[in-house]
N, C-alpha and C positions, 0 to 999 in steps of 0.2 A: 267436535261439533262444527259443522260447516253450514254457513248460511250466507245469503246475499239478497239484496233488495234492488229491484229495478223500478225506477219511478219515471213515468213518461207523461207528457202532455197527450191528451186524447186527440187523435187525428180527426180530420173532417169526416163527415158521415159517408161521403163518396169513397174516401180512401179505406175506411173501416169495412164497408160492404165489399169493396173490390178485393180485399185480402182475406175475407172471412171464408171459413170452410162451410160446406152445406150443413154440417152438424151445428155449427155456431149460429148460422142463420135460422135454422129450425128452432133452436133454443130461444133466440131473442124475438122471434115473430109473435110470441105470446105476450110480450111486454107492451103495455099501453103507452108508456112514456118514451119519447125519442131519446132523452138523455140517459135513461136506464139502458136502452138498447146500445147506445154508444159506449157507455161504461163497460157493459158486459163484453161487447166485441173487442174493446181495447185491451182489457186484461186477458181475455182468451187469446188474443193475438200475441201478447207478450209471452204467455205460457207456451204457445206453439213455436214461436221463434226460438225461445230459450231451451225447450226440451224436445223439439222435433214436431213436425207437422202432423205426425200420426198419433201423437199422444191422445189418449182418451181422457176427457174431462167429465167428471160427474160430481154429484153432491152427496154428502153423507146425510143421515137421517135428520140432522138439525140445519141443513142448508149450507154447510161449509163446503167449499170446493175441494176436490181431491183429484189426483191423477193416478193412472194405472202403472206407475213405476215403483218397484219396491224401494222402500226407504227414501222416498222423495215426497216431501210435504210442501204444500203451498198455503199461503194466506194472501188475501186480496183486500184492498181498500181503495176507495176513490173519494175525491173531494173536488167538486166543481169540474175543473177541466184537466185533472190529473188522475192517473191510476198508479197504484203501488202493488207490486207482486213480490212476495217474499218466497224464496226457495230455500229449503233446509233439509238436512238429513234426519231431522227429528221434528216432532210437533212444534209448530211455530205460530206466531201471530204478528200482524202489522196493522197499524192504523195511520192514516195521513189526514191532516186537516190544514186549512188555511189559517194562519195565525191572526188574520184580520177579523175573524169571527169574534163576536162578543161572548166569550165563555163565562165571564163574571155574572152576566145577567141571569143565568140559569144554574149558578154554582150550587145553590141549596138543593137542587134536584139530583146532583151526582156526587157532591162532596159533603162529608161530615163536617161538623164545626172544627174539629182538630185539623182536618185536611185543608179547610179553607184558610186557617191560620198559616199553615205551611205554604200553601199556594200564594198567599199574600206576601209572605216573607221573601220568596224567591221568584215571584211573578210566574207561577206555573199553572195558571188556570187552564190554558189550552193544552199544555203538556199532560196535565192530569186527566183531562177529558180523553185525549188520545190513549193514555195508559189504560184507562178503564175500558175503553172500546177494545183495545188489544187483549185485555184480560178476558173480556166476554168472548172474544173469538177463540182465544186459547183454551177456554173451558170446554168448548165444543159439545155442550150438553143442554144449553138453554137454561131458563129458570134462574138467571143471575140478577140479583138486585144490587145496583151500583152502590147504594148506601150501606147495605148490610154485608154483602158478600165480597166486595172488592175494596179493600182498605189499604190506603197508602200510608205507610208507617214513617218513612224517612226519605230524604233526598240527599244524594251524594253529588255535590256540584263538581268535584274533581273528575268524575267520569260520567257526569250527566245521566245518573241512574236513579230511578225510584225503587225503593225497597217496599214491597207490598205483600199482602196476603190475598189469595183467591180461594174462597171457601176454606179458610184457615190454613192454607198451604202457602209457605213462603215462596216468593219468586222475585226476580229483578226485571225491571222494564227499562231498557236502554232508550234514551231520547236522542234525537238528532234534529238539527235545523238545517233546512236547505232553502235559502232565500226566505220567502213567506211561508214555506211549508214547515209544519211540525210533524215529526215522525216518531212513533213509539213502536218498539219491537220487543218480542219475547221469543227466546229460542233456547 
């Protein structure tokens, strides 16, 4: 299994538009929000830089990005002024969030009572939000209920990994911290 994550600050609007392909510009012209356009141009720029300028980027039936390279999978996340793109040789998922967000305030919307106890014990509220977002992306079929379908069973502090179930299938979510960023990855 081969994977890597590229995390970058989103460039200025001028720089993003200057380096965008006509295809990318056509995709983002339909977005009403300037920040959404910037995020999309930023991650598309990372994909093209890492996989080649001619790579075709499309979306599957559930809106997940994909590329036209056999055995090459991508996952994309953004948070305020950063984008994260995961590249892997198998299905993968990544989520990135700013750790300064107040995840405790909405914990009951995404964590079961048992998960809240675990989060409190290890101060994992933000990490668990990231993990559940990554599980949602990994599922790639929509219809995921964070309280019912994504269950975090345990935390292994020695390797910063959450053991979880997604629709009753076991998986591991690796956690990373990079300054103020929280990153969750599944591969």
